[in-house]
BAKOL-740206 format. One record per residue: chain; y, z, x of N, C-alpha, C in turn. Coordinates in nm, 3 decimals. Last residue first. Layout:
<rs>
> c/n.v/n.w/n.u/ca.v/ca.w/ca.u/c.v/c.w/c.u
> A/Y/Z/X/Y/Z/X/Y/Z/X;
...
</rs>
This chain:
<rs>
> c/n.v/n.w/n.u/ca.v/ca.w/ca.u/c.v/c.w/c.u
> A/10.686/13.437/9.199/10.790/13.337/9.178/10.832/13.270/9.306;
> A/10.335/13.483/9.153/10.457/13.510/9.228/10.557/13.397/9.208;
> A/10.099/13.408/9.038/10.203/13.459/8.948/10.334/13.484/9.020;
> A/9.897/13.344/9.209/9.981/13.234/9.161/10.098/13.281/9.076;
> A/9.750/13.578/9.249/9.847/13.535/9.349/9.944/13.429/9.297;
> A/9.547/13.660/9.080/9.685/13.682/9.039/9.791/13.629/9.134;
> A/9.297/13.587/9.192/9.321/13.569/9.049/9.470/13.573/9.014;
> A/9.310/13.655/9.459/9.293/13.513/9.424/9.329/13.489/9.277;
> A/9.334/13.933/9.423/9.440/13.856/9.490/9.430/13.709/9.455;
> A/9.091/13.995/9.307/9.214/14.018/9.232/9.331/13.942/9.292;
> A/8.921/13.930/9.522/8.911/13.855/9.396/9.036/13.873/9.312;
> A/9.000/14.121/9.707/9.018/13.979/9.739/9.012/13.895/9.612;
> A/8.918/14.354/9.580/9.061/14.330/9.599/9.091/14.185/9.634;
> A/8.637/14.316/9.587/8.707/14.336/9.460/8.855/14.302/9.474;
> A/8.585/14.295/9.863/8.554/14.183/9.774/8.629/14.194/9.642;
> A/8.678/14.550/9.955/8.731/14.425/10.008/8.706/14.307/9.916;
> A/8.519/14.734/9.793/8.662/14.716/9.769/8.720/14.591/9.835;
> A/8.244/14.779/9.668/8.284/14.677/9.767/8.432/14.644/9.747;
> A/8.210/15.135/9.633/8.212/14.999/9.581/8.267/14.906/9.688;
> A/8.202/15.376/9.766/8.132/15.368/9.639/8.129/15.227/9.580;
> A/8.333/15.340/10.010/8.221/15.434/10.002/8.138/15.412/9.876;
> A/8.549/15.181/10.105/8.433/15.121/10.039/8.311/15.212/10.030;
> A/8.861/15.195/10.083/8.763/15.300/10.107/8.633/15.260/10.036;
> A/9.165/15.051/10.199/9.034/15.035/10.132/8.937/15.142/10.180;
> A/9.509/14.978/10.133/9.407/15.054/10.204/9.277/15.049/10.127;
> A/9.681/14.681/10.117/9.603/14.774/10.038/9.503/14.845/10.130;
> A/9.972/14.493/10.102/9.885/14.572/10.190/9.814/14.674/10.104;
> A/10.060/14.162/10.005/10.037/14.302/9.969/9.945/14.366/10.072;
> A/10.330/13.923/10.072/10.191/13.967/10.061/10.183/14.112/10.022;
> A/10.551/13.642/9.998/10.521/13.782/10.027/10.371/13.810/10.015;
> A/10.622/13.396/9.908/10.610/13.411/10.053/10.574/13.553/10.095;
> A/10.664/13.420/9.642/10.543/13.349/9.683/10.520/13.361/9.834;
> A/10.789/13.756/9.582/10.805/13.614/9.609/10.672/13.551/9.650;
> A/10.688/13.985/9.315/10.728/13.949/9.451/10.738/13.799/9.466;
> A/10.590/14.038/9.063/10.719/14.097/9.099/10.770/14.056/9.236;
> A/10.337/13.944/9.021/10.444/13.894/8.933/10.582/13.932/8.985;
> A/10.198/14.100/9.203/10.220/13.958/9.234/10.323/13.894/9.142;
> A/10.208/14.350/9.068/10.265/14.332/9.202/10.294/14.186/9.229;
> A/10.075/14.307/8.826/10.217/14.343/8.826/10.283/14.322/8.961;
> A/9.816/14.250/8.923/9.890/14.151/8.843/10.039/14.181/8.846;
> A/9.754/14.491/9.051/9.761/14.367/9.128/9.841/14.262/9.052;
> A/9.767/14.665/8.828/9.850/14.689/8.945/9.864/14.562/9.029;
> A/9.577/14.564/8.652/9.717/14.565/8.610/9.810/14.584/8.729;
> A/9.347/14.612/8.808/9.383/14.475/8.770/9.530/14.468/8.732;
> A/9.352/14.892/8.816/9.365/14.815/8.940/9.407/14.672/8.910;
> A/9.315/14.948/8.544/9.437/14.991/8.610/9.460/14.913/8.739;
> A/9.061/14.844/8.493/9.176/14.785/8.424/9.308/14.827/8.488;
> A/8.899/15.009/8.658/8.906/14.865/8.680/9.031/14.805/8.616;
> A/9.020/15.315/8.787/8.971/15.239/8.672/8.997/15.091/8.692;
> A/9.125/15.387/9.041/9.000/15.442/8.992/8.938/15.357/8.881;
> A/9.375/15.301/9.126/9.258/15.229/9.173/9.126/15.276/9.114;
> A/9.608/15.433/9.096/9.584/15.322/9.003/9.459/15.242/9.043;
> A/9.607/15.623/9.296/9.613/15.669/9.157/9.585/15.559/9.056;
> A/9.622/15.528/9.553/9.490/15.544/9.493/9.492/15.585/9.347;
> A/9.896/15.503/9.600/9.819/15.595/9.680/9.682/15.626/9.624;
> A/9.958/15.299/9.409/10.016/15.434/9.402/9.931/15.537/9.476;
> A/9.883/15.046/9.457/9.791/15.127/9.377/9.835/15.274/9.371;
> A/10.077/14.958/9.627/10.075/14.898/9.493/9.979/14.972/9.400;
> A/10.145/15.035/9.886/10.129/15.138/9.783/10.129/15.078/9.642;
> A/10.355/14.758/9.992/10.240/14.849/10.002/10.252/14.962/9.902;
> A/10.439/14.420/10.074/10.459/14.540/9.992/10.334/14.627/9.998;
> A/10.583/14.243/10.311/10.450/14.295/10.283/10.470/14.424/10.204;
> A/10.804/13.967/10.280/10.780/14.111/10.271/10.631/14.137/10.250;
> A/10.993/13.713/10.445/10.873/13.760/10.377/10.861/13.911/10.384;
> A/11.350/13.680/10.387/11.236/13.698/10.475/11.113/13.744/10.396;
> A/11.547/13.688/10.193/11.482/13.561/10.223/11.353/13.579/10.303;
> A/11.578/13.926/9.926/11.581/13.891/10.069/11.504/13.762/10.093;
> A/11.535/13.964/9.654/11.668/13.924/9.699/11.670/13.877/9.844;
> A/11.282/14.060/9.615/11.312/13.926/9.566/11.446/13.874/9.616;
> A/11.312/14.316/9.723/11.218/14.221/9.785/11.250/14.079/9.743;
> A/11.487/14.435/9.538/11.532/14.409/9.675/11.443/14.306/9.744;
> A/11.312/14.443/9.322/11.441/14.375/9.307/11.498/14.341/9.445;
> A/11.110/14.604/9.417/11.085/14.460/9.405/11.212/14.381/9.380;
> A/11.226/14.859/9.402/11.197/14.799/9.533/11.179/14.648/9.521;
> A/11.247/14.885/9.123/11.365/14.900/9.208/11.343/14.838/9.346;
> A/10.982/14.856/9.047/11.078/14.753/9.009/11.205/14.763/9.092;
> A/10.869/15.094/9.162/10.825/14.960/9.200/10.924/14.850/9.165;
> A/11.014/15.318/9.036/11.036/15.279/9.175/10.988/15.138/9.209;
> A/10.954/15.410/8.785/11.057/15.307/8.797/11.077/15.254/8.937;
> A/10.763/15.613/8.817/10.723/15.485/8.759/10.827/15.375/8.770;
> A/10.735/15.786/9.125/10.812/15.766/9.004/10.787/15.627/8.947;
> A/10.558/15.992/9.289/10.538/15.852/9.252/10.608/15.827/9.119;
> A/10.554/16.232/9.437/10.679/16.182/9.376/10.669/16.032/9.351;
> A/10.349/16.532/9.459/10.377/16.389/9.467/10.508/16.351/9.401;
> A/10.339/16.806/9.257/10.262/16.730/9.354/10.302/16.582/9.347;
> A/10.544/16.915/9.105/10.455/17.005/9.177/10.382/16.930/9.286;
> A/10.872/16.766/9.119/10.731/16.764/9.079/10.648/16.859/9.165;
> A/11.170/16.936/9.055/11.088/16.879/9.161/10.942/16.880/9.117;
> A/11.434/16.839/8.827/11.333/16.931/8.876/11.252/16.860/8.983;
> A/11.606/16.642/8.772/11.640/16.773/8.718/11.541/16.879/8.759;
> A/11.572/16.396/8.882/11.483/16.436/8.773/11.523/16.564/8.703;
> A/11.773/16.363/9.075/11.732/16.250/8.992/11.657/16.294/8.867;
> A/11.803/16.610/9.196/11.922/16.543/9.144/11.884/16.432/9.047;
> A/11.542/16.655/9.276/11.601/16.743/9.174/11.725/16.680/9.113;
> A/11.517/16.453/9.469/11.431/16.454/9.350/11.492/16.539/9.239;
> A/11.708/16.535/9.655/11.723/16.405/9.589/11.638/16.397/9.463;
> A/11.598/16.780/9.733/11.730/16.777/9.670/11.752/16.646/9.595;
> A/11.363/16.699/9.852/11.356/16.782/9.731/11.489/16.780/9.657;
> A/11.406/16.350/9.947/11.405/16.493/9.975/11.392/16.569/9.843;
> A/11.200/16.063/9.935/11.308/16.140/9.877/11.295/16.287/9.917;
> A/10.991/15.910/10.026/11.067/15.986/10.126/11.189/16.057/10.067;
> A/10.871/15.745/9.850/10.806/15.873/9.875/10.884/15.962/9.970;
> A/10.928/15.529/9.642/11.019/15.591/9.738/10.972/15.735/9.765;
> A/10.683/15.279/9.618/10.731/15.409/9.572/10.816/15.474/9.682;
> A/10.620/15.043/9.741/10.645/15.040/9.597/10.704/15.171/9.545;
> A/10.769/14.970/10.054/10.683/15.058/9.976/10.720/15.051/9.828;
> A/10.764/14.694/10.254/10.839/14.759/10.147/10.744/14.840/10.060;
> A/10.827/14.550/10.561/10.726/14.620/10.482/10.801/14.705/10.381;
> A/10.963/14.229/10.646/10.980/14.368/10.604/10.848/14.419/10.549;
> A/11.021/13.995/10.919/10.955/14.043/10.798/10.996/14.186/10.769;
> A/11.183/13.924/11.129/11.088/13.824/11.078/11.026/13.866/10.946;
> A/11.532/13.967/11.214/11.399/14.015/11.178/11.313/13.900/11.126;
> A/11.817/14.038/11.314/11.725/13.932/11.356/11.582/13.979/11.337;
> A/12.039/14.126/11.052/11.948/14.167/11.158/11.848/14.055/11.187;
> A/12.251/14.088/10.871/12.207/13.977/10.955/12.117/14.018/11.071;
> A/12.326/14.274/10.690/12.381/14.286/10.824/12.336/14.178/10.920;
> A/12.172/14.219/10.472/12.315/14.189/10.463/12.382/14.193/10.601;
> A/11.926/14.317/10.574/11.943/14.176/10.536/12.090/14.136/10.534;
> A/11.977/14.587/10.613/11.935/14.504/10.726/11.957/14.356/10.696;
> A/12.048/14.661/10.349/12.141/14.681/10.461/12.105/14.591/10.578;
> A/11.815/14.610/10.205/11.938/14.534/10.175/12.037/14.544/10.290;
> A/11.651/14.802/10.323/11.618/14.660/10.337/11.741/14.575/10.307;
> A/11.781/15.035/10.238/11.766/15.007/10.381/11.739/14.859/10.404;
> A/11.756/15.032/9.964/11.890/15.017/10.022/11.883/14.985/10.172;
> A/11.489/15.091/9.906/11.534/14.951/9.902/11.672/14.929/9.961;
> A/11.296/15.302/10.092/11.425/15.297/10.023/11.476/15.152/10.022;
> A/11.087/15.277/10.254/11.056/15.316/10.117/11.181/15.307/10.029;
> A/11.020/15.031/10.508/11.110/15.123/10.439/11.054/15.156/10.300;
> A/10.983/14.876/10.826/10.922/14.927/10.704/11.018/15.026/10.641;
> A/11.098/14.585/10.993/11.112/14.726/10.960/11.034/14.755/10.834;
> A/11.006/14.363/11.268/11.042/14.397/11.131/11.062/14.546/11.115;
> A/10.926/14.081/11.472/10.988/14.212/11.455/11.023/14.237/11.310;
> A/10.681/13.919/11.668/10.752/13.926/11.540/10.800/14.069/11.515;
> A/10.745/13.923/12.020/10.657/13.955/11.907/10.740/13.960/11.780;
> A/10.875/13.920/12.262/10.825/13.794/12.210/10.732/13.810/12.091;
> A/10.999/14.142/12.349/10.860/14.128/12.389/10.799/13.996/12.341;
> A/11.243/14.128/12.222/11.240/14.098/12.366/11.097/14.083/12.419;
> A/11.168/14.222/11.969/11.203/14.080/11.985/11.198/14.040/12.132;
> A/11.147/14.494/12.031/11.029/14.417/11.990/11.053/14.269/12.010;
> A/11.412/14.549/12.082/11.314/14.566/12.189/11.186/14.490/12.157;
> A/11.519/14.505/11.830/11.561/14.418/11.939/11.464/14.429/12.057;
> A/11.408/14.713/11.689/11.364/14.577/11.656/11.407/14.478/11.763;
> A/11.554/14.927/11.804/11.409/14.915/11.825/11.362/14.773/11.798;
> A/11.810/14.881/11.706/11.787/14.872/11.850/11.638/14.856/11.880;
> A/11.766/14.933/11.433/11.805/14.800/11.476/11.777/14.781/11.625;
> A/11.716/15.206/11.450/11.613/15.116/11.399/11.641/14.974/11.444;
> A/11.959/15.299/11.536/11.842/15.320/11.622/11.727/15.229/11.579;
> A/12.125/15.251/11.323/12.137/15.162/11.438/12.019/15.180/11.534;
> A/12.095/15.459/11.146/12.014/15.339/11.124/12.022/15.242/11.241;
> A/12.186/15.721/11.121/12.150/15.670/11.253/12.066/15.543/11.244;
> A/12.234/15.876/10.894/12.341/15.792/10.946/12.314/15.733/11.083;
> A/12.030/16.010/10.776/12.109/16.085/10.874/12.224/16.004/10.933;
> A/11.911/15.816/10.620/11.970/15.931/10.552/12.063/16.008/10.645;
> A/11.815/15.651/10.825/11.914/15.600/10.729/11.987/15.717/10.663;
> A/11.625/15.816/10.940/11.741/15.777/11.020/11.852/15.721/10.931;
> A/11.445/15.829/10.722/11.508/15.951/10.774/11.634/15.918/10.854;
> A/11.361/15.566/10.695/11.435/15.629/10.585/11.508/15.754/10.633;
> A/11.229/15.532/10.946/11.341/15.446/10.906/11.427/15.515/10.800;
> A/11.021/15.714/10.922/11.125/15.738/11.022/11.250/15.654/10.989;
> A/10.876/15.589/10.719/10.922/15.725/10.702/11.035/15.760/10.798;
> A/10.822/15.332/10.835/10.907/15.347/10.718/10.961/15.488/10.697;
> A/10.841/15.233/11.176/10.775/15.314/11.073/10.870/15.349/10.958;
> A/10.908/14.899/11.256/10.952/15.038/11.266/10.899/15.117/11.148;
> A/10.650/14.668/11.348/10.754/14.715/11.256/10.784/14.862/11.281;
> A/10.532/14.380/11.501/10.554/14.523/11.517/10.671/14.563/11.427;
> A/10.277/14.129/11.493/10.407/14.180/11.449/10.412/14.330/11.474;
> A/10.041/14.075/11.613/10.121/13.958/11.576/10.261/14.001/11.533;
> A/9.934/14.267/11.900/9.978/14.255/11.761/10.051/14.124/11.736;
> A/9.751/14.335/12.132/9.798/14.202/12.095/9.836/14.190/11.946;
> A/9.663/14.563/12.261/9.605/14.530/12.131/9.653/14.399/12.070;
> A/9.792/14.572/12.519/9.653/14.608/12.501/9.593/14.548/12.373;
> A/10.056/14.499/12.482/9.975/14.424/12.578/9.826/14.449/12.554;
> A/10.133/14.694/12.301/10.142/14.553/12.264/10.054/14.467/12.355;
> A/10.104/14.922/12.450/10.015/14.903/12.336/10.018/14.759/12.287;
> A/10.303/14.870/12.651/10.162/14.892/12.687/10.069/14.868/12.569;
> A/10.544/14.853/12.514/10.494/14.736/12.586/10.346/14.750/12.617;
> A/10.559/15.119/12.422/10.555/15.008/12.327/10.497/14.883/12.394;
> A/10.576/15.257/12.663/10.462/15.281/12.575/10.447/15.168/12.474;
> A/10.820/15.158/12.755/10.700/15.133/12.833/10.575/15.154/12.748;
> A/11.008/15.250/12.565/10.981/15.106/12.577/10.854/15.076/12.655;
> A/10.983/15.515/12.361/10.951/15.480/12.500/10.918/15.331/12.510;
> A/11.027/15.548/12.086/11.123/15.603/12.182/11.105/15.550/12.324;
> A/10.824/15.439/11.939/10.962/15.414/11.896/11.062/15.451/12.004;
> A/10.601/15.531/12.060/10.622/15.386/12.064/10.760/15.347/12.011;
> A/10.588/15.801/12.012/10.634/15.756/12.142/10.664/15.608/12.146;
> A/10.621/15.760/11.663/10.608/15.849/11.777/10.665/15.790/11.905;
> A/10.527/15.423/11.560/10.583/15.557/11.536/10.572/15.636/11.666;
> A/10.485/15.099/11.421/10.512/15.184/11.537/10.573/15.317/11.495;
> A/10.241/14.924/11.294/10.348/15.008/11.242/10.376/15.115/11.346;
> A/10.129/14.604/11.364/10.143/14.739/11.417/10.265/14.809/11.359;
> A/9.886/14.392/11.260/10.026/14.426/11.236/10.042/14.574/11.269;
> A/9.651/14.172/11.393/9.693/14.312/11.383/9.844/14.322/11.365;
> A/9.388/13.965/11.284/9.528/13.976/11.325/9.576/14.118/11.297;
> A/9.066/13.991/11.415/9.151/14.010/11.298/9.293/14.027/11.349;
> A/8.773/13.824/11.533/8.904/13.881/11.555/8.976/13.895/11.421;
> A/8.455/13.800/11.708/8.540/13.782/11.591/8.675/13.848/11.619;
> A/8.303/13.862/11.927/8.333/13.722/11.905/8.416/13.694/11.781;
> A/8.271/14.122/11.992/8.162/14.061/11.913/8.185/13.913/11.888;
> A/8.508/14.190/12.107/8.393/14.172/12.196/8.275/14.107/12.125;
> A/8.657/14.224/11.875/8.685/14.110/11.963/8.572/14.084/12.061;
> A/8.544/14.462/11.776/8.544/14.339/11.696/8.563/14.217/11.785;
> A/8.595/14.640/11.985/8.457/14.610/11.945/8.449/14.480/11.867;
> A/8.878/14.646/11.993/8.799/14.607/12.109/8.660/14.561/12.068;
> A/8.940/14.743/11.738/8.984/14.609/11.776/8.903/14.558/11.895;
> A/8.824/14.997/11.764/8.774/14.904/11.662/8.816/14.761/11.693;
> A/8.973/15.120/11.964/8.830/15.096/11.985/8.775/14.994/11.886;
> A/9.230/15.126/11.839/9.209/15.062/11.969/9.062/15.024/11.987;
> A/9.172/15.281/11.610/9.217/15.142/11.596/9.193/15.066/11.725;
> A/9.108/15.525/11.720/9.008/15.455/11.640/9.044/15.307/11.625;
> A/9.351/15.599/11.833/9.239/15.565/11.922/9.131/15.490/11.847;
> A/9.638/15.453/11.679/9.530/15.552/11.678/9.419/15.504/11.771;
> A/9.940/15.361/11.511/9.864/15.374/11.635/9.756/15.481/11.623;
> A/9.888/15.213/11.181/9.964/15.294/11.275/9.882/15.304/11.404;
> A/9.810/14.874/11.073/9.780/15.014/11.102/9.893/15.080/11.179;
> A/9.677/14.602/10.903/9.801/14.675/10.935/9.768/14.821/10.957;
> A/9.506/14.307/10.959/9.491/14.452/10.945/9.622/14.517/10.987;
> A/9.397/13.994/10.826/9.501/14.074/10.892/9.482/14.221/10.856;
> A/9.238/13.833/10.669/9.240/13.806/10.813/9.339/13.891/10.891;
> A/9.014/13.813/10.420/9.126/13.899/10.462/9.133/13.893/10.614;
> A/8.784/13.675/10.343/8.908/13.600/10.361/9.030/13.682/10.399;
> A/8.546/13.802/10.341/8.602/13.767/10.209/8.739/13.702/10.221;
> A/8.495/13.843/10.611/8.401/13.761/10.535/8.458/13.720/10.399;
> A/8.698/14.020/10.685/8.700/13.883/10.737/8.610/13.792/10.653;
> A/8.600/14.248/10.547/8.730/14.190/10.513/8.738/14.045/10.561;
> A/8.361/14.291/10.685/8.356/14.255/10.543/8.489/14.192/10.499;
> A/8.464/14.359/10.934/8.380/14.240/10.921/8.374/14.195/10.775;
> A/8.598/14.597/10.867/8.673/14.484/10.920/8.593/14.354/10.906;
> A/8.383/14.758/10.779/8.494/14.726/10.689/8.568/14.602/10.738;
> A/8.228/14.777/11.010/8.171/14.712/10.892/8.281/14.674/10.793;
> A/8.405/14.922/11.169/8.367/14.788/11.208/8.311/14.710/11.090;
> A/8.408/15.161/11.031/8.532/15.084/11.043/8.499/14.940/11.078;
> A/8.143/15.231/11.073/8.185/15.196/10.937/8.321/15.126/10.937;
> A/8.145/15.283/11.349/8.054/15.182/11.294/8.098/15.138/11.155;
> A/8.324/15.493/11.371/8.359/15.364/11.431/8.270/15.252/11.376;
> A/8.333/15.650/11.044/8.291/15.643/11.183/8.334/15.507/11.239;
> A/8.458/15.746/10.783/8.494/15.632/10.867/8.462/15.659/11.014;
> A/8.382/15.993/10.667/8.312/15.868/10.633/8.335/15.761/10.738;
> A/8.560/16.179/10.769/8.418/16.194/10.798/8.342/16.065/10.771;
> A/8.800/16.079/10.662/8.783/16.090/10.806/8.636/16.098/10.843;
> A/8.751/16.107/10.386/8.771/15.975/10.444/8.748/15.977/10.595;
> A/8.734/16.385/10.370/8.621/16.303/10.325/8.630/16.163/10.387;
> A/8.991/16.455/10.447/8.878/16.492/10.533/8.755/16.412/10.499;
> A/9.133/16.350/10.228/9.160/16.302/10.362/9.047/16.334/10.457;
> A/9.031/16.510/10.026/9.001/16.367/10.024/9.027/16.306/10.161;
> A/9.146/16.752/10.110/9.000/16.740/10.103/8.958/16.593/10.100;
> A/9.423/16.710/10.090/9.361/16.723/10.222/9.210/16.708/10.219;
> A/9.523/16.459/9.843/9.497/16.594/9.892/9.421/16.596/10.023;
> A/9.579/16.203/9.786/9.502/16.275/9.685/9.463/16.414/9.733;
> A/9.680/16.050/9.977/9.778/16.106/9.885/9.710/16.181/9.770;
> A/9.550/16.065/10.308/9.527/16.052/10.165/9.640/16.116/10.086;
> A/9.440/15.951/10.604/9.566/15.984/10.536/9.549/15.959/10.387;
> A/9.227/15.874/10.763/9.221/16.002/10.694/9.350/16.046/10.630;
> A/9.219/15.626/10.869/9.274/15.731/10.955/9.282/15.866/10.885;
> A/9.116/15.478/10.657/9.046/15.477/10.785/9.090/15.593/10.873;
> A/9.318/15.513/10.461/9.186/15.574/10.445/9.108/15.583/10.577;
> A/9.536/15.368/10.597/9.545/15.510/10.566/9.408/15.573/10.541;
> A/9.533/15.094/10.655/9.453/15.184/10.738/9.462/15.331/10.701;
> A/9.500/14.776/10.478/9.572/14.884/10.540/9.479/14.980/10.613;
> A/9.458/14.428/10.479/9.392/14.557/10.469/9.475/14.662/10.543;
> A/9.642/14.204/10.283/9.625/14.263/10.416/9.558/14.399/10.398;
> A/9.652/13.919/10.101/9.601/14.056/10.098/9.573/14.101/10.240;
> A/9.727/13.678/10.193/9.823/13.749/10.107/9.779/13.893/10.083;
> A/9.661/13.625/10.537/9.610/13.637/10.401/9.708/13.718/10.318;
> A/9.870/13.431/10.738/9.826/13.566/10.704/9.776/13.567/10.561;
> A/9.927/13.235/11.010/9.883/13.231/10.871/9.817/13.364/10.839;
> A/10.204/13.244/11.234/10.073/13.292/11.193/10.049/13.270/11.044;
> A/10.454/13.198/11.327/10.356/13.091/11.348/10.216/13.129/11.297;
> A/10.604/13.392/11.083/10.627/13.317/11.206/10.527/13.203/11.217;
> A/10.379/13.421/10.853/10.465/13.512/10.927/10.487/13.448/11.063;
> A/10.297/13.266/10.553/10.327/13.249/10.695/10.419/13.361/10.742;
> A/10.010/13.336/10.343/10.153/13.320/10.366/10.173/13.299/10.515;
> A/9.733/13.237/10.135/9.793/13.280/10.261/9.944/13.258/10.259;
> A/9.450/13.305/9.923/9.586/13.255/9.944/9.646/13.314/10.071;
> A/9.116/13.228/9.984/9.214/13.337/9.988/9.354/13.280/10.012;
> A/8.931/13.033/10.007/9.025/13.020/9.895/9.127/13.133/9.892;
> A/8.755/13.105/10.200/8.859/13.009/10.240/8.963/12.992/10.130;
> A/8.586/13.266/10.045/8.669/13.326/10.150/8.783/13.234/10.189;
> A/8.462/13.075/9.885/8.547/13.176/9.824/8.640/13.240/9.926;
> A/8.324/12.932/10.084/8.421/12.863/10.000/8.516/12.963/9.935;
> A/8.144/13.108/10.194/8.257/13.066/10.276/8.365/12.997/10.192;
> A/8.061/13.353/9.934/8.033/13.246/10.028/8.161/13.202/10.099;
> A/7.968/13.687/9.878/8.075/13.588/9.870/8.050/13.479/9.974;
</rs>
């Protein structure tokens, strides 16, 4: 891919930053797989620090200028190596664990890795919502705002995003999962009459989430558009997933896609699909 194609990558604005509409995720890099533990181990073994570096460089070469991750030593080292090489990628930090509870830990990782945005982890967000403690999420975003960094929340439940928007929370962006993976077994049984043996990727969830995404004014980064890899194996399924995602979100929104380039050049393939379908957003 030449520089002209890379520069043609559509972009959105998050605060003062220009962000490629396609953001590279990190679940494969960190060995988090929705295809089972063996696939997760395969990903972990594949993604040495050298291969993570190659992925980030390839993403930059095709116009993907932003990386969204959870905290991890691999991420710290990869950002260091990339920046020491004279290149850089914008980092969106999905905070969890100690970074949600300890302001000093949050400040330390922000100072070290220089994120453009920090968001409250979606799984924890949904849990606190279900337990009636959503104010803890709001308090966290205020701490992020005090650091002078773009603040947001991630969620799998569209009601959480509506609540924050209707409540006038001082946020810059949302991360919105296409599938409500945080339903409890009781919630699944109530909705379906039974609990699936494996996974809970319900086909109606993307539209339910995208209805909320279209209602909010702030930009959203939607994720799991390939259903945790289930829609990425066949070329026509991946194309339909990208086309459907961009048709369903606002022009100010982007997509996050984890990439595992073991067998094909996924950064280039996904960048091409983004360029092809990005104009479909309303």
